[in-house]
N, C-alpha and C positions, 0 to 999 in steps of 0.2 A: 309230287303230283303225284305216285302213285296212289298214297295213301289218301289220296281227296278224290280220287278217279274210284277206288274202291268204294269209299263213302257212297259215291254218287249210285255204283251199282247195287249198293242194298237198297239203297232210297229208293228208287226206281221201281224196282219188285213191290216194294211196299206201296209204291204210287199209282199202281195197275192197279192193285187191289179190291175186288168191289165183292158186295153182299152176296151177291152169284157167282158160284163157283164158277159155272160155264162163261161168264165173263170174266172171268179173272184169267180160265186155262186159254183163252182164245185172243184176251189183254199181253198176256205173258209168252205168246205164240211166238213172237217178233222177240221183243226182248232174250230171251232162252237161248235163242238162233243167233245169237252175240252181233256183228258188225264191229265197225271201228271206231266209234264213242268218236268223233274227230269233233264234235259242235263240243260234246262236253269237255272235250280235250284244251277247247279256246277259252271258255271257261275258266276253267284252271289256269291256264297259263296268263290270260289275261288278271284275274286276281292277284297274281304276283306285284301287279306293279301299285298294291296298296298291301292289302293284309290278305296273302295267301290262305291262312283258317278260316277267312269268314264264313259261317256258317250260311251265311246268306247265298254266297258261290256255291256251295251245294246244290239249296233250290231254284236259284237260279239255269242251274245247269237241266236239271228237270225239267223243266219248261222248257227249254227249245230243243231236250231230246224226245219227250211226249209228244211235241208237236210233230216233229218226224219222222216218229215210227207212227202217228197218227196219217202221216200222210203216204206213208208205202203200201199202209192198208189200200191207203184209197186208189193208188199206182196202179198194183197190183190188180182192182178190180180192171181198172180203164185198160192195162194193156194185156187181160187174159191171162197174167202170169202163173205158169206153174209148180215154179220155183221163187223160193226169197232165202238168202244166204244161205245157201245148200240146204236148206228144206222145204215142203209143202208148204206154196201161198194158202196165207188164211182163207183165199176165195175157192184154191181147188182142197183145200182138207172140208172145209166147208160152204157154204155157197158165197156167192156177191156181194145179197141182201147184209150174211152176217158178217163179213169183211168190212164194209159200206158202217156198219152203225159200231164192230171196233175203232175204228175210227175214228169215228163220233167223240164217242166217250172220250179215248184218250185223250183230243181235243180239249172236250170239257175239261177232263182231268190235269190238262196244261193252263189252263184257265182260272183253276182251280188255286195250284200252287200259286200262278202270277198273283193274284190277289192278295195271296199272304205278303206279295214280296212289296205291296204298292198299288197306285192309281198307276205312274208311271211305267212300271212293268207289263202292266196292262194295259197300254195305252203301244207300249214298243210291241206286243205280244199280238196283239189285236193287226196293226197297221202289218206286221210281217207276215201274218196269216195270210191281210186282203192282198199282197206283194206274191206272195206263193200261188196263191188263183189266181191273179191276171197271167201269170206265168205261166199255168196249168192252159188257162182260158188259152193264149196264143197259140201256146204250142200243139193245140187243139184242133186252133182256125186254120191256122197256120200263118204262111206271110202275108196272102194277100198282095198289096202294095209294095212290101216291104220288102228290101233287097237279101235273099235268104239266108246270105251270111249274118248280116247282121240281125236277123229276127232269131236267130238261133244264137248268138250271143243274148240278144236279150231274153231272151227264155231263158238260161243259163244263170245269169245275174239276178233274176225275178225267182225260178224255181229253187234258186241251191242258193247262189252268193246270197241273199237276203238275210236269209237264218243262220249261215255261217259270218252274216256280219251281225250279227245280234249275239249271236252266240258271244262273240268276242266284245261287244256291247254290253252284256252282264255280267262279262269278266270284269271288266273294268269298275263298271258301276260299282255292284255292290261287294269289291274289292276296297273300294274307299279309291279309289284312282282319280284324281284331277280329270276334269272335266276336257282338256288337252290333251289327254293321255286318253282319256276314255273315247276320243274324236278320233285319234291315231287309230287304237286299236278295231274301231267298225272300220272304219276304212282299209286296213288291211283285210279284216275280215271277209271284205264282200270281195276283192279283188284275188285274193288268195282262196275265195270258193269257187270261181269261174274258174281259174288256173288248175284247182281239185278235180274240178266237173270233167271239164277239157281231156283232163289226162285219163281219167277215169274210161272214157268216149276211146282211146288211141289206147289204152291198153285193150280194149277190144279188139281192135283190130291188129297188135303192133306183137302180143303176149303169144307164144307157144305152148301156152298151159293154162291155168283155170285161175291167173294173174289176179285178174279182172273181177275174179269172183261168178265167172258164166262160161260157156262155152266160146273160145276164140269166136268171132264172128256173128254172135247172134242177134246184133243191131244190123249187121248186112243185112243176115237173114230175113229180118222182121220190116225190113225196109227201112226202120230208123233213121235219118238224114243227118247224120254227126257230122263234125267240122271239117275230116277228111273227104268224107265222098262229095258236102258240099264242096269242097275246096278243087275235088277231080271233076268235078262237074261244070264247075266253070270255068275250069281250066280255056285253053284255046288249044293249046301243044299239040298241033299234029302228030306227031311218030307214033310209029306201031299199036305200041302197049298203050299210050293215051287214049288213043282213040278208041281204042278197044274196050278200055276201062270205062270211057262215056256209055260203050252202046250197052253194056252189060246193067249197068247204075241203073242206065236210063227206063230202063225197063220196069223199074219197081221194084219191089223184095225180091230178091236172088234167093230163093226157096230151093232150085234143082242143085243138086250137090253136086255135081262138075261143075255147071258155072259159077256155085256160089267157092270152089278152091280156086276155081282160077282167079276171082274177082280180087280175093283176100288175098293170093301172092300178086297180084297187081299193085294195089291199095299199099301194102308192105313194102316194094319197093319204089314206090311214086312219086313227084313232087310234092304233090299233093302231100301226103302225111309228114314231109320233111317241115312243109310247111305251117302244119300242122302243129307239130313239134315250136317250132321257132314262134308260133302261134302263143303256147302256154309255157314257155320260157319268159315271153314279157309279159305275161299277166303273172307270174312270180317277181319277175325283178320290181315291177310295179309296184306290186304289193311290199316289197321289201325296202320302197324308196318311202313306201307310207307310213313306216318303224321309224323314218328320223329325229322325230321330236321325242320318243320313250327313252327316255335314262338307259345307260349301257350298262352291262350285267345277263348272268344268266339266263332272267327272261327273254329280254332280246335275244338272246344269239337262241334261244328255243327258237322261237320267232324262224328267225333267217335259216334256221335249220331246216325248217319247214320249205321254205322255197326252196333248197335249193334238192330236198327230196320232192318233189314235185314234180321241176324242171326236169328232174333225174329220171325219172322213174318207168318213163316210156321210151329209155334209148337201149 
């Protein structure tokens, strides 16, 4: 696994190169900033149900990580984010226009690499991209007539789960796993992807450090309605703490430092956070159940351990 991930990292830097040095610099900006590489990890693990040394699996990992990086450039423009992965975001370092165009360039590079894997890879990457865009549109427009919690979970499934599902599917496909095993991997990927994003959102509230990769309470300050906030707003608990929390959250983004500290403290002690943790654990256990068709062994145990890690990381 270490060698495969090292190969992917090296190929990633090659894949973003351009004949224009400025484009290369801007495209490498987030590559060099690091990241979890969660999607390439799932490709590499999925390949272990076939040939873990398949060079096609490395190329498949490039497709999903390039697609993911491209979405980050666009997300930062939409969110007006000043920082990404501890470094200035591309839009703050250069301009919104540059960040959008570099994101487009990375999408094109992902499509180019996918073309080398054959028409099915191109089709899957395109369909995944369509789901990503649908998820972003749904997030931008809001729930309309839909229940806010159901809408939020749908957005996460499309914006995050879809690409992680494709990552696990690509691992099976290009590692040479059986169709049954590949489908099991894809189902696992989508479900663990939702759990992964939900746990990231909970860390923004629950962590006392920068474990989440950003200052705790950032989503709260920016008015991003994550699952604990939605559960708190939907609660009909009449105790003083729940009532006060709903009062603060109902006003929109919590930008006042005193109110922000109060809301964060109330959320950390709230039944809403406990309920959100239980939701994460439910998704993690659902993901584990989807591994049933896969043969026992260290690759399956590794995927199971991800379920435990994601379920426990917000406690």
